[in-house]
Each structure stands twice: as structure tokens, then as C-alpha cells.
PLY file of the C-alpha trace (Angstrom):
ply
format ascii 1.0
element vertex 236
property float x
property float y
property float z
element edge 235
property int vertex1
property int vertex2
end_header
-22.21 17.24 15.92
-24.71 17.54 18.84
-22.41 19.94 20.69
-22.72 22.45 17.83
-26.45 22.82 18.52
-26.44 23.09 22.32
-27.53 26.76 22.32
-30.17 26.16 19.65
-31.64 23.29 21.65
-31.70 25.51 24.73
-33.63 28.18 22.80
-36.24 25.60 21.76
-36.53 24.24 25.30
-36.96 27.73 26.84
-39.56 28.69 24.24
-41.60 25.55 24.86
-41.41 26.19 28.61
-42.68 29.75 28.10
-45.66 28.46 26.08
-46.50 25.82 28.71
-46.52 28.46 31.48
-48.92 30.71 29.50
-46.80 33.81 30.02
-47.67 35.28 26.62
-49.29 38.72 26.75
-52.08 37.78 24.32
-53.65 34.86 22.50
-52.44 36.33 19.20
-48.93 36.64 20.58
-48.94 33.06 21.79
-50.15 31.80 18.38
-47.49 33.80 16.58
-44.84 32.55 19.01
-45.90 28.94 18.42
-45.74 29.42 14.64
-42.28 30.96 14.86
-41.10 28.19 17.17
-42.45 25.54 14.80
-40.60 27.10 11.86
-37.44 27.40 13.94
-37.61 23.72 14.92
-38.05 22.71 11.26
-35.04 24.78 10.21
-32.98 23.42 13.09
-33.87 19.84 12.13
-32.91 20.51 8.51
-29.62 22.08 9.58
-28.78 19.10 11.78
-29.51 16.75 8.86
-27.28 18.80 6.55
-24.43 18.75 9.08
-24.83 14.99 9.51
-24.78 14.48 5.74
-21.69 16.71 5.48
-19.90 14.64 8.14
-20.78 11.42 6.31
-19.54 12.85 3.00
-16.29 13.98 4.61
-15.75 10.47 5.97
-16.50 8.93 2.56
-14.14 11.37 0.85
-11.42 10.51 3.37
-11.91 6.76 2.72
-11.94 7.37 -1.04
-8.75 9.42 -0.81
-7.02 6.64 1.12
-8.19 4.04 -1.40
-6.99 6.15 -4.35
-3.62 6.59 -2.64
-3.38 2.83 -2.06
-4.27 2.15 -5.69
-1.66 4.61 -6.94
1.01 2.87 -4.86
0.25 -0.74 -5.75
0.51 -2.99 -8.76
-2.92 -3.77 -10.18
-2.22 -7.45 -10.83
-0.29 -8.65 -7.79
-1.43 -6.15 -5.16
2.14 -5.47 -4.01
3.83 -2.08 -4.31
4.59 -0.72 -7.77
7.86 0.61 -9.16
6.96 4.28 -8.70
6.25 3.88 -4.99
9.29 1.66 -4.55
11.52 4.40 -5.96
9.97 6.91 -3.57
10.60 4.75 -0.49
14.01 3.64 -1.74
15.24 7.24 -1.92
14.08 7.87 1.64
15.76 4.73 2.96
18.90 5.55 0.99
19.33 8.93 2.64
18.53 7.43 6.02
21.30 4.87 5.50
23.62 7.62 4.23
23.09 9.73 7.35
23.44 6.77 9.69
26.34 5.17 7.80
24.52 1.83 7.77
24.15 -0.79 5.07
21.21 -1.12 2.72
20.47 -4.05 0.45
18.60 -4.74 -2.79
17.41 -8.06 -4.20
16.54 -8.09 -7.90
14.39 -11.16 -8.63
13.42 -12.54 -12.02
11.22 -15.54 -12.82
13.29 -17.91 -14.95
12.01 -18.52 -18.49
8.73 -16.77 -17.82
8.10 -16.07 -21.51
8.16 -19.80 -22.15
5.75 -20.24 -19.22
3.31 -17.84 -20.89
3.80 -19.56 -24.24
3.10 -22.95 -22.65
0.19 -22.15 -20.33
-1.24 -18.88 -21.65
-1.24 -15.36 -20.23
-4.09 -15.89 -17.77
-2.18 -18.70 -16.11
0.91 -16.51 -16.34
-0.90 -13.81 -14.35
-1.86 -16.38 -11.71
1.76 -17.46 -11.52
2.92 -13.86 -11.01
0.44 -13.35 -8.18
1.47 -16.61 -6.51
5.18 -15.79 -6.80
4.60 -12.34 -5.30
2.76 -13.92 -2.35
5.60 -16.38 -1.75
8.25 -13.65 -1.86
6.17 -11.44 0.44
6.22 -14.14 3.12
10.03 -13.93 3.15
10.03 -10.13 3.45
9.12 -10.03 7.12
10.34 -6.82 8.73
8.10 -3.71 8.66
10.66 -1.54 6.84
11.51 -4.17 4.22
9.66 -3.71 0.96
8.65 -5.87 -2.00
7.60 -4.31 -5.30
6.89 -5.43 -8.82
9.63 -3.81 -10.86
8.33 -4.73 -14.29
7.00 -7.76 -16.15
8.22 -10.85 -14.30
10.79 -8.92 -12.28
10.50 -8.06 -8.59
12.67 -6.00 -6.28
13.14 -6.25 -2.52
14.48 -3.40 -0.39
16.21 -4.54 2.80
16.94 -1.65 5.15
19.81 -1.93 7.64
20.85 -5.32 6.22
24.34 -6.59 5.47
25.39 -9.04 2.76
24.86 -12.09 4.97
21.32 -10.99 5.83
20.49 -10.29 2.18
21.79 -13.68 1.11
19.70 -15.38 3.80
16.51 -13.73 2.51
17.43 -14.47 -1.12
18.04 -18.15 -0.43
14.78 -18.43 1.50
12.90 -16.94 -1.45
14.52 -19.33 -3.92
13.83 -22.41 -1.76
10.24 -21.37 -1.01
9.39 -20.91 -4.69
11.04 -24.19 -5.66
9.17 -25.97 -2.85
5.86 -24.66 -4.21
6.49 -26.97 -7.21
4.71 -24.86 -9.82
4.91 -26.95 -12.97
6.83 -25.45 -15.91
6.85 -27.89 -18.81
8.28 -25.23 -21.14
11.46 -24.66 -19.14
14.65 -26.08 -20.70
16.32 -26.06 -17.26
13.89 -27.15 -14.53
10.45 -28.85 -14.59
9.10 -26.24 -12.19
9.02 -22.44 -11.83
12.22 -21.02 -10.35
13.72 -17.59 -9.80
17.15 -16.04 -10.05
18.21 -13.35 -7.59
20.81 -10.60 -7.82
22.08 -9.20 -4.52
23.64 -5.77 -3.99
24.60 -4.20 -0.65
26.38 -0.98 0.24
26.92 1.58 2.95
26.05 4.78 1.05
28.68 7.49 0.71
29.22 10.54 -1.49
30.37 8.36 -4.40
27.28 6.13 -4.38
23.72 6.58 -5.59
20.42 4.71 -5.56
20.76 4.03 -9.27
24.24 2.57 -8.83
22.98 0.07 -6.23
20.09 -0.96 -8.49
22.52 -1.46 -11.38
24.74 -3.60 -9.13
21.75 -5.78 -8.24
20.76 -6.03 -11.92
24.30 -7.09 -12.91
24.30 -9.68 -10.11
20.99 -10.99 -11.46
22.57 -11.53 -14.89
25.39 -13.44 -13.22
22.83 -15.66 -11.48
21.18 -16.34 -14.84
24.54 -17.12 -16.39
25.38 -19.46 -13.50
22.43 -21.70 -14.35
19.43 -19.91 -12.83
17.56 -20.89 -9.65
20.31 -19.31 -7.58
21.50 -16.00 -6.15
24.68 -14.06 -6.85
26.19 -10.82 -5.57
0 1
1 2
2 3
3 4
4 5
5 6
6 7
7 8
8 9
9 10
10 11
11 12
12 13
13 14
14 15
15 16
16 17
17 18
18 19
19 20
20 21
21 22
22 23
23 24
24 25
25 26
26 27
27 28
28 29
29 30
30 31
31 32
32 33
33 34
34 35
35 36
36 37
37 38
38 39
39 40
40 41
41 42
42 43
43 44
44 45
45 46
46 47
47 48
48 49
49 50
50 51
51 52
52 53
53 54
54 55
55 56
56 57
57 58
58 59
59 60
60 61
61 62
62 63
63 64
64 65
65 66
66 67
67 68
68 69
69 70
70 71
71 72
72 73
73 74
74 75
75 76
76 77
77 78
78 79
79 80
80 81
81 82
82 83
83 84
84 85
85 86
86 87
87 88
88 89
89 90
90 91
91 92
92 93
93 94
94 95
95 96
96 97
97 98
98 99
99 100
100 101
101 102
102 103
103 104
104 105
105 106
106 107
107 108
108 109
109 110
110 111
111 112
112 113
113 114
114 115
115 116
116 117
117 118
118 119
119 120
120 121
121 122
122 123
123 124
124 125
125 126
126 127
127 128
128 129
129 130
130 131
131 132
132 133
133 134
134 135
135 136
136 137
137 138
138 139
139 140
140 141
141 142
142 143
143 144
144 145
145 146
146 147
147 148
148 149
149 150
150 151
151 152
152 153
153 154
154 155
155 156
156 157
157 158
158 159
159 160
160 161
161 162
162 163
163 164
164 165
165 166
166 167
167 168
168 169
169 170
170 171
171 172
172 173
173 174
174 175
175 176
176 177
177 178
178 179
179 180
180 181
181 182
182 183
183 184
184 185
185 186
186 187
187 188
188 189
189 190
190 191
191 192
192 193
193 194
194 195
195 196
196 197
197 198
198 199
199 200
200 201
201 202
202 203
203 204
204 205
205 206
206 207
207 208
208 209
209 210
210 211
211 212
212 213
213 214
214 215
215 216
216 217
217 218
218 219
219 220
220 221
221 222
222 223
223 224
224 225
225 226
226 227
227 228
228 229
229 230
230 231
231 232
232 233
233 234
234 235
């Protein structure tokens, strides 16, 4: 900001020097010159203040814009990405995998018997459970390009870029074991005395016959198979 006013500061400095050297042609002229200089300095000070305020407002607007963008991309309860932003990133990764002829994987994760958990412990405790589960899953989603999002209700989705079936299964099994090891009590479950998750795995190398929606449907169908197989497991 100071650089903007270099010339103005020079004008003030030269004027003050002229007054100090008494080079005015008359006393009246010197008085008038001093008055004009005083007014000029006031206006310059006001202008500098306005520019400083403008810079501060621009910075605040930039921070606010970033915060609004973050809020629009994340789930309000868990703080992880939401479904809308997941779909946006998924499409980008899909076309990247299509161009590079590389595999891309999806994990569809569902908390087993979560309705019964809410019925047993109440919705506030259910919200705490959702946040805890999201934190546990996030710790297993380690690479920068991998992505966890809340897909809806008690369902989460993980995007694993450049990952084959073996890699997807490794992440899925780690998630299942980590959640089971947390030992979150679930007295309402008819299957296990603790909170567990089921995971559906789908992997493909995209081609002209594939689509993002098809891969998501494959993961969803695999999730149903995991439920049918007894829950607390993963299937592809």
C-alpha cells in the first residue's frame, strides 16, 4: 500500500522543505501554502486509511469466500466431504482413470443396524457415533487423492484412485477391523454387541462401456451382499 503513495509523500516532503527555507514570495503566500499543505496532508491521510480498510475488507472477503466454499463441500455433522462434492471429484478422477487406462475403486460403507442404535441410545448419541465412525474411516484413507464422503444417513463412500482390487480390499478390511476394535457398544444389535460396518467393493478400469454410476451401483450391490453374508465384512 505504501508504494502507491510514494509521489504524494514526495510532494508533502518538498512542500515542507520549501516552507522551512522561507522561499515564499510573501507572508500571505506562505500562510496560504501552509493551509493548502495542511488540507492536502489530511486528505492524504484519509485516503491511506481508506486504502488500508479496503485491503482488510478484501482479505476478509477472501477468507469468507474460502470458508463458504469449504462449508458447501462438507457435511455439517461429520465435517467430511458431502455427496455433492464427492460426485464432482469422482467424475474428475473417473475421466483421469479413463484417459490413463488405470483402475479406480469405490468402497460403499454402511453402519450395521444403525436404526436400532438410534432407537436404543437416541439420536444425539447416534450423531456422536456417526462422527466417530467418520473419524475412524478417515484414518484409513491415507493418500492425498483418496476421498471419504458421507453419502447419506449412515452410509459413507470412499474413492480410491489408481487402486486395484487387492488395494481396495486392504483398505476395506482395515476400516472394518478399526471400527470393531473401537468397541462402540450396541446393545440393540441382533448380530454383534458393538457397532460394526459392512463394505461393498467395486473396481474397474474405465472404458467406453462403463460409467461412474455403474461403478457406484456395483459397489452398492456388493454392499448388499456383505449384509446378506452376515455383516461386519466386505464383499466385491
